[in-house]
N, C-alpha and C positions, 0 to 999 in steps of 0.2 A: 504494500500500500504506500502510495507516495504521500509526502508531507504537504499539507495545505498551509502550513505556518507562514504568516506574512510579517512584515515589519510593523512595529507599533505605529499607529496613525494618530496624529494629533487632531483633537476635536476642539474647536474654538481657539482662542488666542492666549490661553493660560501658559505661563512659562514656569516650569518646576526645575529646581536645582539639579536633581538626579533621579534616576529610576528608583533608588532606594527610599526616596521620600514618599512614594506613591503607595496607595492601598490597592491591591489587585483582587478582583472578583472573577471567578471562572464560572460560567453558566453552561448547562447542558440542555439540549433541545432534541427530543425524539418524539415526533408527532404521536399524541395520544398516550405516551408512556411517561416521559419526563419533560416538563415544559417550565423551565425557570426563566423569570423575567426580571429586568431592572424596572422597578416601579417608579422611582423618582431619584433625582440626583443629577449632578452635572459631570459628565465624563471628561477626562483629560485626553484619553486615547483608548483605542480598542484594537484587538487583533483576532483573527480566526486561528484557532489552535487545531481544529480538526473538522470533519464534516458535520459534527453535532455539538461542537464546543466553541465558545468564544470567551475571550478574556478582556476585561475592561479595567481601566485604572482611574482612580479618583485622587484628587489633591489631598494633602494632609488636612485633617479637620473637616473634610466634606461629610455631609449627611446624605445617605442614600438608602434605598429600600430594595430588597430582593424577596421574591416569593418562590 
C-alpha cells in the first residue's frame, strides 16, 4: 500500500514558533463505522495520514471540540 502522507498545510495566517508548540489531533473516518469530526476550533494546519485518517494541528491554548 502506498503512502498518502502529505506535507503539513497551513490554514489561515497564524505563525507558530515550531511544530513542537502545536497540539495535534488525529481523526478516523470509515463510513458508517467510525466517523470522528472536529466540531469547533481554528486549525493551524492539517494533513492526510492515510485513506481514512487525517491529522490536524491547533495553536497553543486553542479550544477545540472533537466527537
